[in-house]
N, C-alpha and C positions, 0 to 999 in steps of 0.2 A: 622234364626240363622246361623251365620258364621261358616263354617266348618274349623277346624284347622287341620294342618298336624300333624301327630304323632311326638313327640319330637325326637325319634331316626332318623326318616327319615329327619327331618328338619336339625338336626345336621350333618348328613352325606351329605346332599345336600350342606349345607353351606361350609363344609370342602372341598368337591370336587370342588366347585366353586372357593374357595380361592386358592386351589392347582393349578387349571388351570390358574388362573390369575397370579400366581407367576412363572409359567413356561414361560420362554422367549426363543424363538428360536434364539435370537441374543446373540452371545458370547461376553464376556467383551472385550472392545477395547484395543488393544496393538499396539503401534507404530511400524511399520516395521523397520528392520535394514537398515542402509544406509552406504555407503562406506565413512567413516569419519576417516582421519588420526589422530593420537594422537598429532601431532605437525605440525606446519607450516614449510615447507621446507626452506623458506627464513629467518626464525628466527635463532638467534644464538643458537648453541647446548646447551650451558650452561644455557640458559634461559628457557628450556623446562620443568623443573621439576614441575612447578606449573600449568601446563596446564591440561585440562581434556576434555573429549568428550562433545560435545554440544548437548543440547536438546532444542527444541523450547519452548520459555517462553514469550508469548506475553504480559503477565501481569507483566513483570519485571519492577522495578523502572526506571523511565526515567527522563532526565533532559536536561539542555541547553548545549549540547556538544560543540557548537561553542564558548563557553566562554574560551576554552583552548587557543584560539588565542589572548585573552586579548585585543580585539578591540571594544571599545564602539560603534563605528559607525556600525560595523557588528551586534552587539547585537541589536541595534535599528532597523536595516533593517529586521532582523529575526523576531522580534516581530511584525513589521508591516505586514510582509508576512503572518504570522500565523493568524493574525486577519482579513485580508482582501482578501487573495487569494481565487479565485472562485473555483479552483480545490479542495481545502480543504473544502470549503463550500459544494460542491457537494458530496465529500466523506463522510462528516458528515451526510448529508441527507440520503445517502445510508445506513449508519450505523443505523440510526434511523429506516429506513424501515425494515432492517433485525431484529432488536430487537423487533419491533412491530409484525412481522410475528412469531417470536419465542414465544412471549407472547400469541398470538392468538392460536398457536399450544398447548401451555401448558394448555389452557382452556379446552382441551379435557379430562383432568383428573377429571373435575367437571361436575355434571349434568347440563343440559340446562333446564331452567324454562321459561314457556310462560304463558300468560293469555289472554283471549279473551272474547268478548261479541258480540252477534248478533242473527239474526233470520233466519230460513230457511222455505221455503214453499214447501211442498211435497204432492203427492197424490199416494197412493199405488194402485197397479193393483187389479182388482176383483179376479184374481186367487190367489194372495197372501193372500187374506182375505177369501178364500174358498167360494166365491160367484159365481153365474152363470155369463156366458158371457153377457156383456152389462149392468151389474149391475152398478149403479151409486155409486161411492166411493167419498165422499166429500174430498176436499183438507184440509190440516192441516198445521197450522203455529206453529213452535216450537221455543221458545226463549231459548237461552243457555247463561250461564256465567260459564266459567270453567278455571281451571289452568292445565297445562300440564307439565310433566317432562320427560326427556329422558336422557339416560346414556348408554354409551358403556363400557362394562366390558373389562378390558385390558387383554383379553385372549392371551396367548402366546406372550406377549410383543408388540402387534401391535401398541397400542397407545403410549407406552413408546419409541418405535423405532422412531416413527414420531416426538416425542418431542425432542429426542436426536439429530436427524438429523437437526431440526430447530435450536437447541441450537448451534450445531457445525457450521451451516451456519452463525449464529450471531457472533460467535467467529472468523470466517474467515473474516467477515466484519470489526471487530475490528482491526484485523491484517492488512487488506488492507488499512484501514484508517491510521494506523501508517505508512504504506509503502508510501502512498501519502504524508504524513506529512514529513517523513524523506527525500523523494525525493525533496520536496519543499525546505526544509532547506538546503540540499546539493546544489541545483541549485542556491539558493540565494548566498551562500558562493562562489560557482564557478564563478558566474557572477561578484560578488564583486571583487574578486581577479583578474579576467580577465580585468575588467575596470581599476584597478590600474596597471596592467601590461601594458595596452595600454598607460596609463599616463606616465609610466616610459620610454616606447619607444618614446613617443612624446618629453619627456624631452631630450633624447639622440639626437633626430633629431633637436630639437631647438638649442642645443649646437653645433651640427654639422653644421647647417645652419649658425650660427653666426661665426664659425671658417672659413667656406668656403667663407663667405662674406669678412672677413678680408683678406683671402688669395687672393681673386679676386682683392681687392684693391691693394695689394702688387704687383700682376702680372701686373695689368694695369699701375701702377707707373713705374715698370721696363720696360714695353713695351714703354711707353712714353719716357723713358730715353734711349731707344735703346738697352737695355741689353738682351731682349728676343724678340721672334717673336710673331706675332698675333696668331699663333697656340696655344701658352700657354694660351692666354687670352680666346680663344674659349673653350679650355679644362676646364679651371677654371670655366667659366660660365656654362658649361655642367654639371659638378659634383654638382654645387650649385643648379641648377634647378632640377636635379634628386633627390637631398635630399629633396627639397621642395615638389616634387610630391609624393615621398614615405611617407613623413609626412602627406600629405593630405589623402593618402590611409589608414594609420593607424587611422587618425581622423574619417574617414568614418566607419571603423570597430568599433570604440569606440561608435559612435552614435547608431549603431545597437544594440550593447551590452547594452547600457544605456536604450534603448527602451524595450529590453527583460526584464531587471531587473525591469522596471516600471510595466510591466504586471504581473510579479511574485509578486509584492507588491500590486496588485489589483488597480493600478492607470493608467489613460491614460498617454501615453508618454509626452503629453504637460504639465502635472502637476508634472513632476518629473525631477529633474536636479541633476546630481552627480558632485560635485566639484572635480577638478583635485587633485589627491593624488597618486603620484608615489609609486609603490610597493617596499617595502623593503623585503629582504629575510625573509621567514617564516621558523622558526626553532622550530618545536614542536617535540621533541624527543619521539619516541615510547618507553614506559616504558619497562624495562627488565621483562621477564616472563609474557608478555601479554597473558592472558588465552584465549583459544579458546572458553571459555564459552560466550565470547562476541557474538558468532554466535547465542546464544540462543535469542538474542534480534533482530535478523533479522526478520522484520515483514513478508517478503515474504516467509520465511521458515515456520513461524507460520501459515500463511494463507494456505500454501500447506498442512500442517499437519492437520489443521481443515477441509480442503476439504476432506482429506482421512477419517476423523472421520465421517463426514456427509455421505459420500458414504458407509461407513461400516454400519452405522445405516440404510440406505435405503436398503442394502442387507437383513438385518433382517426384515425390513418392507415387502419386497417382499416375504420372506420365510413365514411370518405369514399369507399371503394370502392363503396358502395351508391348513390352520387349521380353525376350526369353529369360528364364530363370534357371539357374544351375545349382543343384544341391548335390554335394558329394557326401557319400556315406561309406563306411567301412566297418567290418566286424572281424575280430581275430580272437580265437579261443580254442577250446578242446571239446570234443564230442565223443561219447562212448556209450555203448549199450550197458555197460556195468560201471558202477561207481569206482571199483578198484582199478580199472584201466583208464580212468578219465584223464589222468595227468601223464600218461605215456606219450612219448614223442609221436607215435603213429596216430594219436587221437587228435592231432592239431587240424584246425579247419579255419577257413577265412571266407569272407564275402566282400566284394567290392561292388558298390552300386546299391540302389534301393531295393528293398524286399519286394516292393510292388511299384509299378509305374516306371518312369524314366528319370534319369538324372537331369537332363536338359528338357525343360518343358517350354513350348512355344504357344502363346495364346492365339486362338483362331476365332472363336465366336462365343460370346456370352450374352447376347441379347441387348447389348448397349450398356451393360453394367459398368464397365470401365470408363466409358465416355461420361456416364452420369456422375461417377465418382470424381472424375477430373473436373467436370463442370462445377460440382459442389465445392471442391477444394479451391478453384479459382474464384468462385463467388465469396467464399470465406475470406480469401486474401483481399478481395476488393472491399469487403466490409471492414476488415481490420485496417486497411489503408485509410478509409474514410474516418474511422474512429480515431486513428492516430492524428490526422490533420485537425479534426475537431478538438481533440484534447490540447493540441498546441495552441489553437485559437483561444480556448478557454483559459489556458495558462496565462497568456498575455493579457487577456481581459482581467483576470484576477490581480495580476501585478499592477495594471493600470488603475484598477479600482482602489487598491490599497495605497498606491502612491498619491492618488487624488484625495483620498480620505485624510492622509497625513498632512498634505499641503493645506487643505481647506480647514481641517480641524485646528491647525495651528493658528490660522487667522481667526477662526470662530472663538477659540479659547481666549485669545488676546482681547477680543471685543467683549466677551462674557466677563472677563476679569474687571474690565472697566465698568460694566453694568452692575456688578456686585458692589463695587466701590460707591457708585452713584446711589444704588438702592439703600445701602447702609447709611449714607449721609441723609437721604430723604427720611429714613426711619428715625434717625436722631432728631431731625427738625420737627417731624410730626409729633413725636413724643413730648418734646419740650413745649410746643405750641398747645398740645392738649392739656398738659399740666397747667398752663397759663390760661386755659379756657378760650383760646383763640380759634381752635378747630374742634370738630366733633370727633367722637371716638371712631367713626367710620374711616377717617383719614389715617388713624393709627393702624387700624386693622388692615387697610389696603397697603400701607407702607410695609408692615410686617410680612404680609403675604408676598409682596414683591421681593423682599429680602430672601425669604425662604425659597421661592421659586428660582431666583437668580443663583443662589448658592448650590441648590440641588442640580441645576443645569450645568454649573461649572464642574461639579463632581462627575456628572454623567459624561461630560466632554473629556475629562481626565481618563475615565474608564474607556471611552471610545478610542482615545489616542493609544492607550495600551493595547486594546483589542486590535486596532488597525496595524500596529507595529507587529504583533504576532501574526496577523493575517498576511502581511507583506512577507514576513520570513517564511511562512508556510507556502505562499504562492511562489516564492523563489526556490523552494525546495531546501531551504536552510538559511543560514545567516551570514554574517560577515564580522570581521574585526579589522582594526586599523593596521595590524602588523602582518598577520598571516594571510589577509586578503579574504578568501571565501571559506565559509564554514557551512556544513550541511548536517542534517539530522542523522544520527547514528542509531 
């Protein structure tokens, strides 16, 4: 007859067990404060009213931020890169790994069930059977078929802390995946605009070479007519060949950039060709009142925040090691000396409790191991907090840098445009005066050199503006549009 526990004792024991399971030594997670200004220094003062402090939000809505450039070819390249880039594929695989580990950790909330079937051959000692020494004890074969269950009660939040740490790690992997994706999208845009900048420079060189070829013909004709000396011919040929050499150098840089873009798209360089397309100035105005909430979409900040959460949970896990641990085990099955009688009702057997040891274990002494583990977990948390705060500071610096670049590049480009106009006028005057014999050919060479340098610099500034725009979008964790408000990397 099975002996039952008295009802009051059963109720008290269950209540005590539930209370212990509800007690967690891990405190609720709170994100630490970081040094975050209310506004960007480089933004206009009147645009600051709508800004707010940023909080990491790796689950924020995300979209195709590069669409703000209105370039169908860039759209196509971005889609190709997202689909075929190997770094993205590797990051996606790491994300799946982290999610699988989190799912495996969450299984600790449920009991583990096993089933088995087999036979054992054993012979007891004479002493265990109260027999004389040397007595013959026959061997015995036991057949068993049984099911087993095991479960760890979540005392003091030990199981829950492990699950929360794994979930935070999975969240960090999500943010890191978005970080790799955003970096890829920005790199594709940077290489795209760089290639077009090289094309613009090559066009300037082509026009310069054509101009200098015409000038060389003019000088050679005047030399044949005895109007100028051979020195002018040599100088004209020198500047012509120098322009050709410089053009070849730019072409070499373009080839390297084209190969790099091919790899970003997941293609061998031999299977990718980028048609010449000189860059036009990129003018994507930053909207007034751009909120610092865009920093919530920075995946690196989200990853740093999730790393802190995981470290915090592991501090709780290390603390729970100082408290009792309760493991519940049970086995139910049949046992018989013969296989034919194995499934008879009289062969049933059960076991409650562990085969060895105790169900409830209380730590007493381990030579300081648990204290050391707790100290290490706390130090890891302190490190992650410092890294998070540093990442926030770096994020604001990158935004400030990009905003300053765009502001000053706009002023610089306007001045450089005026410089190009002045240089071209000076070149026209020097050419006319040389043809009339009023100035030496050195004046023509210097004027042409200034035109070339001014136009090349204007093209470089156009490329820098495009790059600064992409850098700002990347620093903000995404982009924006005039209607939907905020857009981020997907």
